[in-house]
Jmol script that loads the backbone (N, CA, C; Angstrom):
load data "model"
ATOM      1  N   MET A   1      -3.504 225.208 112.954  1.00  0.00           N
ATOM      2  CA  MET A   1      -2.132 225.368 112.579  1.00  0.00           C
ATOM      3  C   MET A   1      -1.509 224.133 112.969  1.00  0.00           C
ATOM      4  N   ALA A   2      -1.927 223.383 113.855  1.00  0.00           N
ATOM      5  CA  ALA A   2      -1.150 222.052 114.201  1.00  0.00           C
ATOM      6  C   ALA A   2      -1.351 221.145 113.108  1.00  0.00           C
ATOM      7  N   SER A   3      -2.418 221.016 112.497  1.00  0.00           N
ATOM      8  CA  SER A   3      -2.603 220.080 111.266  1.00  0.00           C
ATOM      9  C   SER A   3      -1.704 220.423 110.088  1.00  0.00           C
ATOM     10  N   ASP A   4      -1.674 221.732 109.921  1.00  0.00           N
ATOM     11  CA  ASP A   4      -0.908 222.263 108.921  1.00  0.00           C
ATOM     12  C   ASP A   4       0.714 221.902 109.220  1.00  0.00           C
ATOM     13  N   LEU A   5       1.106 222.256 110.316  1.00  0.00           N
ATOM     14  CA  LEU A   5       2.496 221.890 110.866  1.00  0.00           C
ATOM     15  C   LEU A   5       2.796 220.556 110.670  1.00  0.00           C
ATOM     16  N   THR A   6       1.740 219.589 111.013  1.00  0.00           N
ATOM     17  CA  THR A   6       1.983 218.210 110.887  1.00  0.00           C
ATOM     18  C   THR A   6       2.166 217.753 109.369  1.00  0.00           C
ATOM     19  N   ALA A   7       1.277 218.341 108.510  1.00  0.00           N
ATOM     20  CA  ALA A   7       1.391 218.172 107.085  1.00  0.00           C
ATOM     21  C   ALA A   7       2.567 218.509 106.536  1.00  0.00           C
ATOM     22  N   PHE A   8       3.073 219.724 106.990  1.00  0.00           N
ATOM     23  CA  PHE A   8       4.317 220.254 106.341  1.00  0.00           C
ATOM     24  C   PHE A   8       5.489 219.377 106.986  1.00  0.00           C
ATOM     25  N   ARG A   9       5.346 218.948 108.248  1.00  0.00           N
ATOM     26  CA  ARG A   9       6.601 218.310 108.722  1.00  0.00           C
ATOM     27  C   ARG A   9       6.615 216.818 107.777  1.00  0.00           C
ATOM     28  N   ILE A  10       5.477 216.395 107.699  1.00  0.00           N
ATOM     29  CA  ILE A  10       5.455 215.103 106.805  1.00  0.00           C
ATOM     30  C   ILE A  10       6.184 215.382 105.454  1.00  0.00           C
ATOM     31  N   LEU A  11       5.745 216.351 104.762  1.00  0.00           N
ATOM     32  CA  LEU A  11       6.390 216.851 103.527  1.00  0.00           C
ATOM     33  C   LEU A  11       7.943 216.999 103.546  1.00  0.00           C
ATOM     34  N   VAL A  12       8.268 217.569 104.654  1.00  0.00           N
ATOM     35  CA  VAL A  12       9.874 217.832 104.754  1.00  0.00           C
ATOM     36  C   VAL A  12      10.458 216.510 105.036  1.00  0.00           C
ATOM     37  N   VAL A  13       9.888 215.625 105.788  1.00  0.00           N
ATOM     38  CA  VAL A  13      10.507 214.414 106.025  1.00  0.00           C
ATOM     39  C   VAL A  13      10.487 213.408 104.826  1.00  0.00           C
ATOM     40  N   ASP A  14       9.287 213.564 103.966  1.00  0.00           N
ATOM     41  CA  ASP A  14       9.412 212.874 102.676  1.00  0.00           C
ATOM     42  C   ASP A  14      10.453 213.514 101.813  1.00  0.00           C
ATOM     43  N   ALA A  15      10.632 214.792 101.776  1.00  0.00           N
ATOM     44  CA  ALA A  15      11.722 215.377 100.899  1.00  0.00           C
ATOM     45  C   ALA A  15      13.161 214.887 101.398  1.00  0.00           C
ATOM     46  N   VAL A  16      13.359 214.876 102.695  1.00  0.00           N
ATOM     47  CA  VAL A  16      14.545 214.399 103.234  1.00  0.00           C
ATOM     48  C   VAL A  16      14.734 212.936 102.647  1.00  0.00           C
ATOM     49  N   ARG A  17      13.928 212.064 102.853  1.00  0.00           N
ATOM     50  CA  ARG A  17      14.068 210.685 102.412  1.00  0.00           C
ATOM     51  C   ARG A  17      14.217 210.558 101.038  1.00  0.00           C
ATOM     52  N   ALA A  18      13.721 211.402 100.236  1.00  0.00           N
ATOM     53  CA  ALA A  18      13.767 211.199  98.817  1.00  0.00           C
ATOM     54  C   ALA A  18      15.036 211.761  98.318  1.00  0.00           C
ATOM     55  N   ASN A  19      15.866 212.558  99.162  1.00  0.00           N
ATOM     56  CA  ASN A  19      17.011 213.335  98.626  1.00  0.00           C
ATOM     57  C   ASN A  19      18.068 212.231  98.139  1.00  0.00           C
ATOM     58  N   PRO A  20      18.539 212.604  96.857  1.00  0.00           N
ATOM     59  CA  PRO A  20      19.522 211.474  96.366  1.00  0.00           C
ATOM     60  C   PRO A  20      20.907 211.914  96.705  1.00  0.00           C
ATOM     61  N   VAL A  21      21.036 212.994  97.320  1.00  0.00           N
ATOM     62  CA  VAL A  21      22.528 213.483  97.815  1.00  0.00           C
ATOM     63  C   VAL A  21      22.832 212.948  99.147  1.00  0.00           C
ATOM     64  N   ALA A  22      21.932 213.309 100.132  1.00  0.00           N
ATOM     65  CA  ALA A  22      22.181 212.991 101.527  1.00  0.00           C
ATOM     66  C   ALA A  22      21.291 211.829 101.985  1.00  0.00           C
ATOM     67  N   LEU A  23      21.813 210.504 101.869  1.00  0.00           N
ATOM     68  CA  LEU A  23      21.183 209.388 102.174  1.00  0.00           C
ATOM     69  C   LEU A  23      21.176 209.050 103.582  1.00  0.00           C
ATOM     70  N   VAL A  24      20.114 209.100 104.146  1.00  0.00           N
ATOM     71  CA  VAL A  24      19.997 208.962 105.581  1.00  0.00           C
ATOM     72  C   VAL A  24      19.734 207.505 105.889  1.00  0.00           C
ATOM     73  N   ASP A  25      20.636 206.803 106.641  1.00  0.00           N
ATOM     74  CA  ASP A  25      20.419 205.397 106.938  1.00  0.00           C
ATOM     75  C   ASP A  25      20.830 205.040 108.336  1.00  0.00           C
ATOM     76  N   ASP A  26      21.299 206.162 109.067  1.00  0.00           N
ATOM     77  CA  ASP A  26      21.461 205.861 110.617  1.00  0.00           C
ATOM     78  C   ASP A  26      20.266 205.708 111.369  1.00  0.00           C
ATOM     79  N   PRO A  27      19.934 204.589 111.954  1.00  0.00           N
ATOM     80  CA  PRO A  27      18.764 204.206 112.671  1.00  0.00           C
ATOM     81  C   PRO A  27      18.384 205.483 113.736  1.00  0.00           C
ATOM     82  N   ASP A  28      19.275 205.927 114.399  1.00  0.00           N
ATOM     83  CA  ASP A  28      18.789 207.005 115.397  1.00  0.00           C
ATOM     84  C   ASP A  28      18.242 208.216 114.570  1.00  0.00           C
ATOM     85  N   LEU A  29      18.875 208.655 113.533  1.00  0.00           N
ATOM     86  CA  LEU A  29      18.396 209.731 112.716  1.00  0.00           C
ATOM     87  C   LEU A  29      16.943 209.354 112.026  1.00  0.00           C
ATOM     88  N   LEU A  30      16.908 208.138 111.518  1.00  0.00           N
ATOM     89  CA  LEU A  30      15.662 207.724 111.028  1.00  0.00           C
ATOM     90  C   LEU A  30      14.527 207.724 112.119  1.00  0.00           C
ATOM     91  N   ALA A  31      14.756 207.381 113.267  1.00  0.00           N
ATOM     92  CA  ALA A  31      13.914 207.367 114.318  1.00  0.00           C
ATOM     93  C   ALA A  31      13.524 208.900 114.785  1.00  0.00           C
ATOM     94  N   ARG A  32      14.498 209.745 114.834  1.00  0.00           N
ATOM     95  CA  ARG A  32      14.136 211.044 115.026  1.00  0.00           C
ATOM     96  C   ARG A  32      13.357 211.714 113.916  1.00  0.00           C
ATOM     97  N   LEU A  33      13.582 211.296 112.628  1.00  0.00           N
ATOM     98  CA  LEU A  33      12.844 211.802 111.534  1.00  0.00           C
ATOM     99  C   LEU A  33      11.360 211.385 111.769  1.00  0.00           C
ATOM    100  N   ALA A  34      11.112 210.179 112.288  1.00  0.00           N
ATOM    101  CA  ALA A  34       9.736 209.681 112.454  1.00  0.00           C
ATOM    102  C   ALA A  34       9.040 210.166 113.479  1.00  0.00           C
ATOM    103  N   ASN A  35       9.688 210.894 114.514  1.00  0.00           N
ATOM    104  CA  ASN A  35       9.140 211.403 115.691  1.00  0.00           C
ATOM    105  C   ASN A  35       8.959 212.814 115.708  1.00  0.00           C
ATOM    106  N   PRO A  36       7.929 213.573 115.417  1.00  0.00           N
ATOM    107  CA  PRO A  36       8.005 214.921 115.546  1.00  0.00           C
ATOM    108  C   PRO A  36       8.502 215.651 116.742  1.00  0.00           C
ATOM    109  N   ALA A  37       8.427 214.901 117.949  1.00  0.00           N
ATOM    110  CA  ALA A  37       8.928 215.589 119.146  1.00  0.00           C
ATOM    111  C   ALA A  37      10.476 215.531 119.198  1.00  0.00           C
ATOM    112  N   ARG A  38      11.196 214.737 118.373  1.00  0.00           N
ATOM    113  CA  ARG A  38      12.634 214.718 118.183  1.00  0.00           C
ATOM    114  C   ARG A  38      13.103 215.190 116.935  1.00  0.00           C
ATOM    115  N   ASP A  39      13.548 216.532 117.036  1.00  0.00           N
ATOM    116  CA  ASP A  39      13.819 217.420 115.783  1.00  0.00           C
ATOM    117  C   ASP A  39      15.329 217.021 115.533  1.00  0.00           C
ATOM    118  N   CYS A  40      15.749 217.106 114.318  1.00  0.00           N
ATOM    119  CA  CYS A  40      17.085 217.051 114.001  1.00  0.00           C
ATOM    120  C   CYS A  40      17.451 218.134 112.799  1.00  0.00           C
ATOM    121  N   THR A  41      18.667 218.541 112.812  1.00  0.00           N
ATOM    122  CA  THR A  41      19.054 219.489 111.917  1.00  0.00           C
ATOM    123  C   THR A  41      19.483 218.799 110.564  1.00  0.00           C
ATOM    124  N   LEU A  42      19.362 219.571 109.368  1.00  0.00           N
ATOM    125  CA  LEU A  42      19.698 218.984 108.148  1.00  0.00           C
ATOM    126  C   LEU A  42      21.177 218.841 108.060  1.00  0.00           C
ATOM    127  N   GLU A  43      21.977 219.466 108.711  1.00  0.00           N
ATOM    128  CA  GLU A  43      23.369 219.319 108.895  1.00  0.00           C
ATOM    129  C   GLU A  43      23.759 217.790 109.452  1.00  0.00           C
ATOM    130  N   GLU A  44      22.988 217.505 110.461  1.00  0.00           N
ATOM    131  CA  GLU A  44      23.042 216.148 111.172  1.00  0.00           C
ATOM    132  C   GLU A  44      22.705 215.046 110.130  1.00  0.00           C
ATOM    133  N   LEU A  45      21.795 215.353 109.244  1.00  0.00           N
ATOM    134  CA  LEU A  45      21.279 214.467 108.357  1.00  0.00           C
ATOM    135  C   LEU A  45      22.192 214.331 107.096  1.00  0.00           C
ATOM    136  N   GLY A  46      23.285 215.122 107.115  1.00  0.00           N
ATOM    137  CA  GLY A  46      24.319 214.950 106.164  1.00  0.00           C
ATOM    138  C   GLY A  46      23.989 216.000 104.801  1.00  0.00           C
ATOM    139  N   PHE A  47      23.228 217.013 105.163  1.00  0.00           N
ATOM    140  CA  PHE A  47      22.861 217.858 104.042  1.00  0.00           C
ATOM    141  C   PHE A  47      23.913 218.933 103.750  1.00  0.00           C
ATOM    142  N   ASP A  48      24.438 219.170 102.738  1.00  0.00           N
ATOM    143  CA  ASP A  48      25.362 220.256 102.200  1.00  0.00           C
ATOM    144  C   ASP A  48      24.705 221.063 101.196  1.00  0.00           C
ATOM    145  N   SER A  49      25.395 221.807 100.488  1.00  0.00           N
ATOM    146  CA  SER A  49      24.760 222.891  99.613  1.00  0.00           C
ATOM    147  C   SER A  49      24.036 222.108  98.548  1.00  0.00           C
ATOM    148  N   LEU A  50      24.574 221.059  98.043  1.00  0.00           N
ATOM    149  CA  LEU A  50      23.969 220.304  96.923  1.00  0.00           C
ATOM    150  C   LEU A  50      22.679 219.559  97.393  1.00  0.00           C
ATOM    151  N   ALA A  51      22.762 219.057  98.669  1.00  0.00           N
ATOM    152  CA  ALA A  51      21.514 218.330  99.116  1.00  0.00           C
ATOM    153  C   ALA A  51      20.596 219.450  99.367  1.00  0.00           C
ATOM    154  N   ARG A  52      20.880 220.565  99.885  1.00  0.00           N
ATOM    155  CA  ARG A  52      19.708 221.611 100.122  1.00  0.00           C
ATOM    156  C   ARG A  52      19.225 222.087  98.821  1.00  0.00           C
ATOM    157  N   MET A  53      19.974 222.179  97.691  1.00  0.00           N
ATOM    158  CA  MET A  53      19.473 222.543  96.384  1.00  0.00           C
ATOM    159  C   MET A  53      18.581 221.504  95.901  1.00  0.00           C
ATOM    160  N   GLU A  54      18.822 220.315  96.212  1.00  0.00           N
ATOM    161  CA  GLU A  54      17.918 219.204  95.772  1.00  0.00           C
ATOM    162  C   GLU A  54      16.626 219.229  96.476  1.00  0.00           C
ATOM    163  N   LEU A  55      16.790 219.558  97.728  1.00  0.00           N
ATOM    164  CA  LEU A  55      15.570 219.684  98.705  1.00  0.00           C
ATOM    165  C   LEU A  55      14.615 220.798  98.219  1.00  0.00           C
ATOM    166  N   SER A  56      15.238 221.853  97.764  1.00  0.00           N
ATOM    167  CA  SER A  56      14.354 223.011  97.332  1.00  0.00           C
ATOM    168  C   SER A  56      13.780 222.648  95.852  1.00  0.00           C
ATOM    169  N   ILE A  57      14.549 221.938  95.063  1.00  0.00           N
ATOM    170  CA  ILE A  57      13.973 221.340  93.807  1.00  0.00           C
ATOM    171  C   ILE A  57      12.806 220.419  94.168  1.00  0.00           C
ATOM    172  N   TRP A  58      13.043 219.446  95.062  1.00  0.00           N
ATOM    173  CA  TRP A  58      11.959 218.459  95.251  1.00  0.00           C
ATOM    174  C   TRP A  58      10.626 219.242  95.664  1.00  0.00           C
ATOM    175  N   LEU A  59      10.848 220.102  96.683  1.00  0.00           N
ATOM    176  CA  LEU A  59       9.477 220.817  97.148  1.00  0.00           C
ATOM    177  C   LEU A  59       8.943 221.552  96.061  1.00  0.00           C
ATOM    178  N   GLN A  60       9.662 222.131  95.256  1.00  0.00           N
ATOM    179  CA  GLN A  60       9.110 222.834  93.975  1.00  0.00           C
ATOM    180  C   GLN A  60       8.374 221.937  93.147  1.00  0.00           C
ATOM    181  N   MET A  61       9.122 220.774  92.814  1.00  0.00           N
ATOM    182  CA  MET A  61       8.386 219.715  91.795  1.00  0.00           C
ATOM    183  C   MET A  61       7.373 219.108  92.361  1.00  0.00           C
ATOM    184  N   GLU A  62       7.439 218.514  93.481  1.00  0.00           N
ATOM    185  CA  GLU A  62       6.492 217.548  94.089  1.00  0.00           C
ATOM    186  C   GLU A  62       5.498 218.144  94.907  1.00  0.00           C
ATOM    187  N   ALA A  63       5.795 219.366  95.497  1.00  0.00           N
ATOM    188  CA  ALA A  63       4.756 219.993  96.226  1.00  0.00           C
ATOM    189  C   ALA A  63       4.287 221.306  95.823  1.00  0.00           C
ATOM    190  N   GLY A  64       5.004 221.969  94.675  1.00  0.00           N
ATOM    191  CA  GLY A  64       4.591 223.185  94.238  1.00  0.00           C
ATOM    192  C   GLY A  64       4.980 224.317  95.267  1.00  0.00           C
ATOM    193  N   ILE A  65       5.916 224.154  96.013  1.00  0.00           N
ATOM    194  CA  ILE A  65       6.400 225.037  97.035  1.00  0.00           C
ATOM    195  C   ILE A  65       7.822 225.546  96.486  1.00  0.00           C
ATOM    196  N   GLU A  66       7.886 227.024  96.314  1.00  0.00           N
ATOM    197  CA  GLU A  66       9.161 227.497  95.989  1.00  0.00           C
ATOM    198  C   GLU A  66       9.833 227.882  97.265  1.00  0.00           C
ATOM    199  N   ILE A  67      11.028 227.366  97.428  1.00  0.00           N
ATOM    200  CA  ILE A  67      11.829 227.914  98.574  1.00  0.00           C
ATOM    201  C   ILE A  67      13.220 227.969  98.155  1.00  0.00           C
ATOM    202  N   ALA A  68      13.822 228.953  98.503  1.00  0.00           N
ATOM    203  CA  ALA A  68      15.311 229.226  98.154  1.00  0.00           C
ATOM    204  C   ALA A  68      16.262 228.540  99.222  1.00  0.00           C
ATOM    205  N   GLU A  69      17.397 228.250  98.786  1.00  0.00           N
ATOM    206  CA  GLU A  69      18.276 227.460  99.574  1.00  0.00           C
ATOM    207  C   GLU A  69      18.700 228.399 100.914  1.00  0.00           C
ATOM    208  N   ALA A  70      18.589 229.647 100.628  1.00  0.00           N
ATOM    209  CA  ALA A  70      18.795 230.504 101.780  1.00  0.00           C
ATOM    210  C   ALA A  70      17.785 230.604 102.910  1.00  0.00           C
ATOM    211  N   ASP A  71      16.575 230.223 102.524  1.00  0.00           N
ATOM    212  CA  ASP A  71      15.444 229.867 103.491  1.00  0.00           C
ATOM    213  C   ASP A  71      15.762 228.681 104.208  1.00  0.00           C
ATOM    214  N   ILE A  72      16.209 227.647 103.571  1.00  0.00           N
ATOM    215  CA  ILE A  72      16.536 226.470 104.206  1.00  0.00           C
ATOM    216  C   ILE A  72      17.703 226.726 105.165  1.00  0.00           C
ATOM    217  N   LEU A  73      18.666 227.528 104.783  1.00  0.00           N
ATOM    218  CA  LEU A  73      19.767 227.815 105.708  1.00  0.00           C
ATOM    219  C   LEU A  73      19.312 228.483 106.937  1.00  0.00           C
ATOM    220  N   GLU A  74      18.315 229.285 106.866  1.00  0.00           N
ATOM    221  CA  GLU A  74      17.728 230.075 107.951  1.00  0.00           C
ATOM    222  C   GLU A  74      16.761 229.163 108.870  1.00  0.00           C
ATOM    223  N   HIS A  75      16.357 228.157 108.359  1.00  0.00           N
ATOM    224  CA  HIS A  75      15.544 227.069 108.955  1.00  0.00           C
ATOM    225  C   HIS A  75      16.173 225.806 109.039  1.00  0.00           C
ATOM    226  N   PRO A  76      17.185 225.709 109.701  1.00  0.00           N
ATOM    227  CA  PRO A  76      18.119 224.472 109.483  1.00  0.00           C
ATOM    228  C   PRO A  76      17.750 223.117 110.098  1.00  0.00           C
ATOM    229  N   SER A  77      16.487 223.039 110.665  1.00  0.00           N
ATOM    230  CA  SER A  77      16.174 221.674 111.246  1.00  0.00           C
ATOM    231  C   SER A  77      14.827 221.389 110.474  1.00  0.00           C
ATOM    232  N   VAL A  78      14.490 220.057 110.694  1.00  0.00           N
ATOM    233  CA  VAL A  78      13.230 219.574 110.003  1.00  0.00           C
ATOM    234  C   VAL A  78      11.941 220.369 110.593  1.00  0.00           C
ATOM    235  N   ASN A  79      11.962 220.460 111.924  1.00  0.00           N
ATOM    236  CA  ASN A  79      10.826 221.093 112.372  1.00  0.00           C
ATOM    237  C   ASN A  79      10.628 222.715 112.110  1.00  0.00           C
ATOM    238  N   ALA A  80      11.922 223.213 112.100  1.00  0.00           N
ATOM    239  CA  ALA A  80      11.818 224.686 111.867  1.00  0.00           C
ATOM    240  C   ALA A  80      11.579 224.916 110.356  1.00  0.00           C
ATOM    241  N   LEU A  81      12.004 224.060 109.413  1.00  0.00           N
ATOM    242  CA  LEU A  81      11.663 224.117 108.048  1.00  0.00           C
ATOM    243  C   LEU A  81      10.035 224.065 107.928  1.00  0.00           C
ATOM    244  N   ALA A  82       9.544 222.972 108.483  1.00  0.00           N
ATOM    245  CA  ALA A  82       8.223 222.651 108.414  1.00  0.00           C
ATOM    246  C   ALA A  82       7.256 223.850 109.067  1.00  0.00           C
ATOM    247  N   ALA A  83       7.755 224.378 109.976  1.00  0.00           N
ATOM    248  CA  ALA A  83       7.062 225.526 110.790  1.00  0.00           C
ATOM    249  C   ALA A  83       7.136 226.801 109.660  1.00  0.00           C
ATOM    250  N   TYR A  84       8.297 226.967 109.102  1.00  0.00           N
ATOM    251  CA  TYR A  84       8.337 228.053 108.183  1.00  0.00           C
ATOM    252  C   TYR A  84       7.372 227.825 107.086  1.00  0.00           C
ATOM    253  N   LEU A  85       7.461 226.689 106.425  1.00  0.00           N
ATOM    254  CA  LEU A  85       6.465 226.533 105.260  1.00  0.00           C
ATOM    255  C   LEU A  85       4.974 226.620 105.730  1.00  0.00           C
ATOM    256  N   ALA A  86       4.681 226.125 106.900  1.00  0.00           N
ATOM    257  CA  ALA A  86       3.343 226.217 107.439  1.00  0.00           C
ATOM    258  C   ALA A  86       2.856 227.730 107.549  1.00  0.00           C
ATOM    259  N   ALA A  87       3.849 228.471 108.028  1.00  0.00           N
ATOM    260  CA  ALA A  87       3.506 229.892 108.223  1.00  0.00           C
ATOM    261  C   ALA A  87       3.320 230.597 106.905  1.00  0.00           C
ATOM    262  N   ARG A  88       4.162 230.217 105.851  1.00  0.00           N
ATOM    263  CA  ARG A  88       4.149 230.828 104.602  1.00  0.00           C
ATOM    264  C   ARG A  88       2.667 230.450 103.944  1.00  0.00           C
ATOM    265  N   ALA A  89       2.358 229.287 104.434  1.00  0.00           N
ATOM    266  CA  ALA A  89       1.092 228.806 103.611  1.00  0.00           C
ATOM    267  C   ALA A  89      -0.167 229.618 103.984  1.00  0.00           C
ATOM    268  N   LYS A  90      -0.153 230.200 104.967  1.00  0.00           N
ATOM    269  CA  LYS A  90      -1.368 230.793 105.654  1.00  0.00           C
ATOM    270  C   LYS A  90      -1.636 232.284 104.913  1.00  0.00           C
TER     271      LYS A  90
END
end "model"
wireframe off; spacefill off
backbone 0.3
color backbone group
């Protein structure tokens, strides 16, 4: 499970960094994204409804994972979303 979780966290971080709506450039937030032990919420990263929609589209297009915006709202941090996706993959 840990490797799955790690892979899904990397996937979520890649999606956050690729998001054209919520551009993360704060050094502290970037450091937290890079460190799995330091979680951050999507709200802290500047994600609004449009950014969440872009995140769900990116996950569908790039990773073949269908996820609704409601699922993202229910799992509002990078680690929580990664754990949710890892659990769904099993």
